N, C-alpha and C positions, 0 to 999 in steps of 0.2 A: 504494500500500500504506500502511496506517496502523498504526504501532506505538505504542500508547499506553503508554505506559509510565506539581569546584569548583576552576584553581589560584588561590587568593586571594593578593593581594599583601600579605602579612602581615609584621609585624616579627618578628624572630627571638627574641623573648622569649616565655616561657611564662607562662600565667596563674597568678595566685595564688602568686607567689614562685618560679615556675619548677619546681614539683614536677611530675613526669611520671607518668602512669598508663598501664597497659596495657589496651587494650580487649578483649583476649581473656580472660586470666585473671589474670596477675600485674600488680600495680600498680608494681612496680619491676623491669622486665624485664631480662634478661641483656644485658650489653654485650660486644661483641667485645673480645678481648685487644688490647693496644696495637699489635701487628703488623698488625691488620686496618685500622688507620686509614690515611689517605693517607700518601704517601711522606714520611718524617720529614725535617726540615731542622734546621739548627743556626744559627738566627739570632743576631745579636749581642745581648747582654743589653740588655733594654729594659723600662722600667716601663710602657710604653704597650701595652695589649692591643688586638688586632684588633677592629674594630667588628663585632658580630654581623650577619650577612646573612640574608635570607629563606631561603636554602638551609641555614642552620643549624637551622631549626625541626626538631623531632624528631617522627618518626612511629614508632608501635609496631605499627600494623596491617599495614603493607606487607610486612614480613618476620616478623612476630610477635616481633620483638626490637627494642630501642630503637636507632634509627638516625637521624642527621641526614638531611634530604632529599637532601643531596649524596651520601650513601652508598647510595641506593636506585635500582635500575635501572627506574624507573617514574615516572609522573606522579602525585603525591599532593598534596592540599591539606590543610593543618592550620589549623583555626579555633579560637581560644582564647577563654576568658572575656573577656579584654580586647578582642578583636575584636568579640564579641557586644555588649558594653556600648558601645564606641566608635561602632559603626555603628547603635546603637539597634535591634538585631535582636529582634523579638518573636515570630517564627514561622519555619517552614521556608522560606517564600518569601524572607523577609529574609535567611536564612542563606546562600542561594546567589545573592543579588542581584548580587554583584560577582564571580561565578565564571565563567570562560570554559568553554563547552561543557557546563555543568551548569545545569539549571533544575528547577523543581517546577511541575507543572500545577495549575490551579485551576478549579473549577467554580463560576461566580458565582451559580448558582441556589440550591443547597442543600448539595451534597456537600462543597464547600470544597476544601481542598488534597488533591491526589492523590498522585502518586509522583515520586520522583527520576528525572530523565532525564539520563543521562550519555553524551555523544557519540552521541546518537540512540537509545540503548537504555534502556528503563525498565521500570516495573511490577515484577513479581516477578523480573525478570531482574537487578535490583539488590538485593543482600543488605543488610538492615539489622540492625545489632547494637548492643546496649547492654551495656557491661561484660562482653563476651564472650558474652552470651546472644543467640540468634537471636530476633528480634522477630517477632510475628505478622505474617502476610503480608496480601495484598490480593487476593482472588480475581479473576481476569480477568473472570469473568462478572458481577462487580459493576459493571463499567464502564457498562453500559446502565441500571442501576437509578437512578442519579442521586442517591442518598441516602447513599452510603457514602464514607468517606475512610480512608486508611491512618493509623493512630495513630502519633504521634511523641512522643518525650519532651519535657517542658517545658525550654526553653532555660536557665531559671534553675538547673536541676539539673546542667547540663553544664559540665565543665571544658574539654573539647576535643572536636572533631569532625574525623575524618579521612576523606577521600574518596579512594578508590582508583579511578582510571580504567582501564577495560578489564577483561578476564576475570581472576578471582582464584580459580578453582576449585581450583588446586593447593594452596592453603592452607585454603580455606573451603568447598569442595564445591559442591553444587547451589545454584542461584539466584544465584551470584556471576558470572554470565556477562557482565553489563554493567559490573560494578564493585561496590564495597563502600562503605557509609556506616557508620562505626563511631563510636558515641557513647561517651564516658567520663564518668561522673558524678564530682562533686566528692568529696573525701576530707576527713575532719576534720583530718588533718595539714596540709592546704593552708593552714589558718588558724592553726596553732600555730607561728607564727614569732616570732623575737626573744624566745624563752623564755616566751611567754605560754601559759597553761593554760586560758584561757576566752576566748571570742569571741562577739560578737553584732553583728548588723547589721539594718537595715531599709532596704528599697529600694522606691521608687515609680517607675513608668514609665508613659508615655503615648505612644500612636501615633495620629496624626490620620487614618491611612489607613482605619481602621474604628472610630474613637472608642474605642480600647481602653485600659482602665486596668488596671494590674497592680501588686500589692503582694506583696512577698516578705519573709519573716522567716527569718533564719538564725541558728542557735546551734550552738556547738561547745565541748566541754569535754575536758580531759585529766586523768587521775589515774594517775600512774605509767605502767604499760604498757597502759592502757585509754583509748580515745578514742571520742567519740560526736559525730555530726553530725545535725542535723535541719533541714530546709528545708520551708517551706510557702509556696506561691504561689497567689494568687487572681487570676483574670483575668475581666474583664467587657468585652464589646464588642458591636458592631453590624455591619451589612453594610458591605462596601467600596463606596466611591463612585467609579465610573469617571470619568475626566477627560472634560469637555465632552460628556457623554452626553445624547442626546435622550430617553432612557428612564430612568425611575426604577428604581433597584435594588430588589430584593425586600426589604421590611422584615424585618429579622432582629435578634434579640437572643440573646446566649449568655453562658454563664459556664463557668468551669472551676476546679476545686480540685485542686491537686497537692501530694502529700506525698512526701518522700524522707527516709529514715532510714538511717544507716550506723554500725555498731559495728565498731571495729578493736581487736583484742587481739593483743599481741605477747608470748607466753609466754616466748620466748627471743630472743636476738639475731639468730637466723637464721630464725625462724618468725613468720609473720603470718597471722592469721585475720580475715576480713572477712565480716560479715553485712550485707547490703543489702536494704532493703525499699522498695517504692514503691507508691503508690495514686493513681489519677487518676479523678475523677468530674466529668462535665460534661453540660450540656444546652443545646439550641438550639431556639428557636421562630422560625418563619418563615411569612410569608404570601407564597405564590408567585403574585404578580401576573402574572409572565411565563407562567404556565400557564393563564391565563384567556382564553377565547375559543372560537371554533369550530375544531375539529380533525377534518378529513375523514378522516384516517388512523385516528382513534379512533371514527369514526361518532358523535361526541358534541360537545356544547357544554359547556365547563366554566365555571360561574358563579362559583365561588370555590374556593380550595385553601389549606389550612394544613398545616404540617409541624411535628412535634415529635420531636426526636432526643435520645437518651440514650446515654452512653458510660461504661463503667467499665473500668479496666485495673488489673491486679495484677501485681506483680513482686517476687520474692524470690530471693536467691542467697546461697550460702555458698562461700567461697573460702579455700583454704589454700595458702600460698607457703612453700616451704622453700628458702632461699637458701644452701645449703651442700651439699657432695658427699654423695651416697649411692652408694657404689660408683663406677661410671663416670659416673653422672649428676651433673652439677654443680649443677643447679637443677631443682626440681619445682614445678609449679603444678597445682592441682586446683580445678575449679569445678563446682558442681551448682546448678541453677536451675529456676525455674518462672515462667512469665509467661502472662497471660491477657488477652484482650480480649472484651468483651461489649457489643454495640451493639443498639439498638432504634430503628427509624425508623417513626414513625406518620404517616399521611397521611389527611387528611379532605377530601372533595370534595363539592360540590353540582353535580350534572350533569343534563343533559337531552339531547334530540335536537338535531340540527343546526339545526332551524328552531324550536325551542321558545323561547317568550318568558320562561319561568320554569323553575326546576329541577323535575324530576320524581322524582329519586332522590338519595339520599345514600350515598356509598361511603366505607368506612373500611378502611385497610390497615395491617397491622403486620408489618414485615419485621425479621428478626433476623440477626445474625451473631455466632457464638461460636467462639472458637478458644483452645485451651490448648496450650502448648508446655512440655514438660519435657525437660531435657537435662543432659549432663555433658561436661566437657572435661578431658583430662589432657595437659599439655604438659611436655616435658622438654628440657633443653639440656645439651649436652656440648661442651666445648672440647678439641680434640685436635690433635696434630701428626702428620700422615701424609705420608710421602714428603718430609719436610722442608718441608711446607706447613702453614700454619695452617688449621684447619677449625673452624667453629662449627656444630654440628649442632642443629637444632630439629626435634623430632619429637613425635608424640602421637596420641591417639585422641579421637574425638568421637562423641557419640550424642545424638539428639533424637527425641522421640516427640510427635507432634502430633495432636490430635483437632479436627475441624472440623465445624460444622453451620450451616446457614442455613435455618431454617424461615420460611415465608411464610404469612400469614393475611389474609383479606379477606372482607368481607361487604357486601351492598348492600341498602338499605331503600327501598322504593317509598313516596314521601311521600304522606301522606293515607291509607295503608292499612297493615295489619299484615304485609304481605309482606316477608319477610327471607330472603335467599338467600346461600349461599356458593358458588354456581356463577355466576361473574362473568366476562364477556368470554371465554367459551370455556374457562375454567380452573375446576377443582374445588379449593376451599380447605378446610382448610389443606393446603399442599404444600411440597415441597422440590425445587428444580431439579436438585440433585445429592445423592446419598445422603450420610448421615453417613460420614465417612471418617477412618480412622486412618492416619497416615503415619509410617513408621519410617525414620530416616536414620542411618547409621553410616559413619565414615570413619577411615582411617589415612593419615598423611602424614609425610614426612621432607623436610627442606631442609638443604642444606650451603652455608655461605659459605666459599669457599676463597680465601685470599689468597696471591698469588705476586708475583714480580718486586720484592721489597722493599717491598711495599705498593702498588705501582702498579696491579696488576690484582686485581680481585675477581670471581670467578665464582660464581654462585648457582644451582645446579640444585635442583629440587624436583619432587616427584610426590605425588599423593594418589589413593587408591583408595576409591571410595564405593559403599555399598550403599544402595538406596532401594526402599522397598516401600509400595504403596498397598493398603489393605484397606477397600473400600467396604461399608457396611452398609445396604442399601436397606430401607426400611420402608414402611408404607402411605401415608405422606405423600409419599414419592418416587413411588409408583405413582399417586397423585392427580395429580402433575405431568405424568407421561408419558402417562397414559391407557392404556386397554386395547389400543390399536393398536400400542403399542411392543413389539416382539418381540426386543429386544436387552437382555440382562440384564447389569448392571455386574459386572465380575469384577476380582479382585485383579491387580496388576501388579508385577513386580520388575525392577529395573535395576541393573547393575553397571557402573561407569565408572572409567577411569583418566585423570587430568588432569596432564600434565607441564608444567613451566615451566623456562626457562633464561634467566638474566640475567647481564650482565657489565658491569663498569665499568672503564674504563682512564683513569688519571690522567696526563696529559701533563706536568703540573707541579702545584705547589701551587695554581695558579689555574684551569687548564683541565682539563676531563675530558669523556669521552664515554661513553655507555651504550647498551646494546642489550638488548631483552627479547623473548623469544618466550613467549607464555602461551596456555593453552587454557582453555576453560570448557565446562561442561555444565549443563543444567537439565532435570531429569526432568519428564515430563508432569505438570502439577498435577492435583489431585483433581477440580476442577470441569471442566477441559477433557476429561479422560479419561472421566469418568462423567456428563457433563451429559446429562440426559434431560428433554425438555419437549415437550408437545403443546398447541397452541392451535387447537382445532377451528374457532373463530369466524374466525380469520385464516388458516386453512388452511396451517399450517406446523408442523414437528416437528424437534426436534434429537435426534440419536441418540448414545449413548455410543460410544466407540471404544477398545477394550482393546489395540489394536495400535499405539498411538502410540510413536514413538521419541523419545529425548531430543533437545532442541535443543543444538547444539554451537557452539563458537567457536574460531577460531584468530587470534591477535593478534600483530602485529609492530610494535615501537616502537623508534625510535632517537632519541637526543637528545644535545645538547651543552650544557655548562654552563661558566659563568665565575663565580668568586667571589673578591672582592678584599678586602684588609685594610681598606679605607676603608668597608666595609659595602655597596658596590655589588655587584650580582650579576645574572645573566641565565640563561635556559634556553630552548633552542629544541628543539621536539619534533615528530617526524612519526610518524604511526601508520597502519596498514593492517589493518583487522579484517574477517574473513570469518565470517559467521554462517550456519549451515545448519539445515535442518529446523524452521524457525519454524512455529508453529501458526497455522492460519487455518480459518475455517468455509467450506465449499463445499457446493453442491447435489450430493447423491449419488443421489437417486431421486425418483420421482413416483408416489405411490400414490393413484389417484383424484384428488380435488382437493387432497390433502395433498402439499406440497413438503417433502422431507426434507433436512435439513442435518446436517453432521458436522464435528467438528474433525479436521483431517488435517495431517501434516507436508508443507508445500507450498512454503514460501518460503525462498530463499537470498538473503542480503543482504550487500553489500559496503559498508563505510563507511571512508573515509580522510580524513585531514585534517592540518593543521599548527597548532601552538599555540606561542606565544612569550610570555614574561613577563620583566620585568626591573625593577630598581630602581637609580637613579643618585643617590648621595648627594654633593651638591656642597658640603655643609658638615655639621658634626655635627648640626645641627637641621633642615636642609632636605633634602628628597629628592623626586625625581620617579619615579613608578612607573607601569607600564603593562602591558597584555597585549593580545594579539589571538588570535582563534581562527577558523579556517575549516575546514569539513568538508562532505563530500558523501556521499550514500548512494544506492545503486542496488539495486532489487529485480531480481535476476538472472533471475527467471522472466518478468517483464513488461518489463524494461528501463526501468521508470519510477522516478522519484525516491522516496526514503523520506521520508514527510511529517514524521517525528519528528526529523529532523536539523535542528538550529537553523541559522539563516543566519549569515553572517559577522558578527562583532562585535569591537569593540575598545574599550579603556578606557584613560584616562590620568588620573592624579591628582597633585596637588601636596600634600605633607604637611609640616607644620612641627611641631617639638616632640618630646617623648619621652613615655614612659609616666608620668613624674613631672612635675607642673606642667601647663603648657598644651600641648595638642596639637590641631591643626586641619588640615582637609584639604578640598580642592575636587576633586570627582570628575565627570568627563565620560564618558558612555558612548554610543557610536554603533553602531547595528545596521542591517544592510542589509535590503532587502525579502526576504521569504521566498518566492522565486520557485520553489524546488525542491519542487513539489507534484505528486502523482500524477494529479490530475484538473484539467483547465482550469477547471472550475466552482468549485473550492475557493477559499476566501478566502486571499489572499496578504498576510500581515501586512505593512504598509508599513514602509519605513525610518524610523528616528527617531533623535533626539539627546536625551539625558536629562542633566540637571545636578543633582547633589546636593552638599551641604556639611555638614560636621560639625565640632563643636568640643567639647572636653572640658577640664576643669580639676580637678586634685586638690589639695585643701586639706590638705597634710601627709598623714597616714594616716587621718584621721577622716571626711572628707567628699569625695565625688567626684561631679561632675555631667557629663553628656554630653548634648548637644543636636544636632539635625540638621534641615535643611530638605531635603525630597526632592521630585523632579520640580519644581524651582524654576520652570521655564518653563511649567508646567502643560500639558505636551505630551500629546497624545492618541495613545497607542500600545498595541500588543498584544504579549503574550508568545506567540510562535508555538506553544508547547506547549499553550496554552489553546484554540486554535482549530483543532486538527487535525481535518480532515474536515468542517468547516463550509463551506457554500457562500457565495459572495460575495453572494448575494441573501438571506441569512438576516436576518430582520427584527430579530433581537435581538443583532446583533454588538456594538452599543454596550455591552451589559452585560459583555462580555468584556474591555473596555479596562482598562488598569491605572489605579490610583488617580491622581487629579489632585494638584495641589500640596498637600503636607501637612507637618506638623511633628511631631517626636518628641523626647522628653526622658526621661532617667532620672537619679535622684538616689539615692545610697547613703550612709547614715550608719553608721559603724562604731565599735565601742568594744571 
């Protein structure tokens, strides 16, 4: 079975002076009353403060309230601006480079980065959010197109990234079946430190992995109760160069412009209004040398192929935070937003017959994907004492309206003649493989954090009820795709689902604790799976819509143990067991003459279990050893075969010297086992490998900071198993999927 779809060992400091933001709606989330903290002690007076540990890092996405990782009954990773700069992270693959059980797939030909894969589950089964907004998704049916990627925010805009492992539908609804990736953008107040009212910086960065140059300009000002932030980033790059490859990568050049603006107004001491806007525009040109040659499956020879891709995204949100009581409500957050993604993928080919010595026709394709998401979130918090127990209630409403369309156009010209046709390879163009669709999502949720036994025990029950509706709008372009032989008309679908969750933390002492969490998840059938309709008469196959699909569901069990010491050392050991039901797959449902009919159906039940451990040992104030290990296995219960998307066992160790001020250096070694758990013996099993990286950074007071790194120092040839899912071991282009060879990266920031 193929399912295509982070904990980072971080210092417990927060980026940009330690200011914390909330990725849902509030940027200063509610904090539990003192009684909700670990069991209080009365230590002897001391001027020495405990050294922060990695478990002190704060998450706001896991419970929708600000909590140290030590107070959350789940596995969550927090990546800050300092981590991004120190590790010279330039894209989402870099973001999860050192994360156990989390990866991002990459298509080396044209599509580029794909989706997050968390503990073997990915794609739209992982919910992406930015400042509380649901980000546009990535249609499952785009996987075979080879020219689409899921858009991600520019890392220069980001203050923190939180990655929740496992189902999170109890707080976030549909699509959070495999986890949540929550981005939080920077705030002007992050720079207004030490009494300053104006800030400016220039940053330059380079990554040798794809010869990428990036320039970022940041400015922030404050005038009384008004603050403004503006960030502009320009990126230019080329193709990734795989290590020790016998094949040349497809020549590619690309650029990206990203703008972020944020206005913060505080009319009173308890009210904050934020207006955030973002715009991204990029283009990529590529020559697909890997697509040149004879292809018997296409009944054609490709003499040359070029691609031109364009992307535009828009984001705007308005947020109001009232941090004072209104009746029984102690805190109110309201967020309204709109975001949009528009992509265009143009392909030009010179083609001929399998035995032709020169091209006989030219083919041009233009594929589009446009999605708009409008939504609103209302979150409230109430602290109460019930039955002599502390309760922190978090509850609210959410609504999202999404419109999606994917038009496709293609025409073919016979060279040397005026013949031009839009009936190409058995398809009539322009067409749409699935109808334009409106999606309506609404949810109501409530969570209670109950503290008992003098602070030793915290129990966190939660439940969410979701309403989900699909409204397809088939037009003539959809019927062009399906053809007259299709006799199944797309219909609207409605789903209602309840997602409970129960977590508990027990603190044996100030040092040791244990936690348990049971969480559920659901994912409503997506617009393209439910209403995909397509006929290719030349290749004798057809895909039928299915209005009777059921939601995919998940049941997750996780147990963990933690230790946190005053010296700054800490560790966590986690075991998880996840059951996923009703996963969607395509199967043959009928044969009509020469036409084979396929349809998406709820077919697969998957079990994924594993163990993860991480820790940090500080043997002096400036020296520490950090490490993690992650092992997981997945089984398709229907076939008894392994789940290809589950990553092989991996472990990492690093030695770190220094602090965030002055010099900081680290040596990082990562070892990964061979990916033997594949569902077909002919599939490529990514070999075991050892990778060595080194980074060093130095801050010259507050005005200049430089970070540099050497990556894959040994120039090892290795593959990310997520990139090669489903590829056979005889694939002639496997080398192109290998990770970049030895390269260097550097970033330099000048501030005033």
